[in-house]
N, C-alpha and C positions, 0 to 999 in steps of 0.2 A: 427775620420776621418781626423782631422788636423794632429794628431800625425803620422798617416800612410801615409800622403801625398795625400789621396783620395780627400781632400778638402783643400782649401787655407784659411788662416786666413786673414780676411779683415783688412786693416790697421787701420780703425777707431775703430776696436774692440781690438786693441793691449793694450791700457791702462787698460781696465777692465779685460782682460784676464790675463795680467801680475799681477794685484792685486790678482786675484783669484788663480793663480798658485804660488804666492809669488816669482815672478821673477823680475829682473831688467827690466823696460819697454824698455830701449834702446836696451838691448840684444834681447828681444823678437821682437822688431821692425826690428832689423837687420835680424833675422831669417825669419820674415814674408816677408820682401823685397826680400831676396834670394829665397824664395819659389814662389814669384810672377813673378820674372824676370829671364830670362834664360841666360846661357852662362857667358861671361865675364862682362856683364853689372853690376852685383853686385860688382865685383872687381873694376870696373871703378868708381862706387859710393864711394867706400872706398878711392880710389885715390883722389877723389875730396873733400870728406867731412872728411877724416881722420879716424883714428882708433876709435873704439867704446870706449867711456869713461863712466864708471859705476858710481853709486852714490857716493861711497866713494872717488873715484878719483876726482870727481867734487868738493867735500868738500875740498880736498887737494889743488886743483887749486884755489878755491876761497880764501883760507887762504893765499896762495902764492901771489895772486894779492893784497890782503889787506896789508900784511906786506911789500910788495915792492912798495906800493903806485901806483900800475898799471904801473910800469916802465919797464916791460918785462925783468926781470933780466936774465943774462946768467947763465948757469949751469957750474960753475967753478969746478975744481977738489976738492977744499975745501968744496964747497956747496954740491957736490955729496957725500962726506964722511959724512958730517953732516946729510944729508937726509937719507943716508943708516943707520947711527947709530940710528936715530929716528924711521925709519920704521921697523927695525928688532926687536925692543923691544916689 
């Protein structure tokens, strides 16, 4: 019923449902919120809270924060090339 849209996924059920479906919880939460609210409200939420970050991206961000000593480093052209070289491997 959730898959067809006949029923909405309660937000408090998202973590357990994500585990059962082997989905990224943040991704399923985003879908559940879109299903609960109409129109541009979901897009406004993205504008406020930003783009969805999945588990692997979170790990990358945590590593960046650690190696930069939480200094909010700028993404220079050199850093971009290095990051690209590492990510493509």
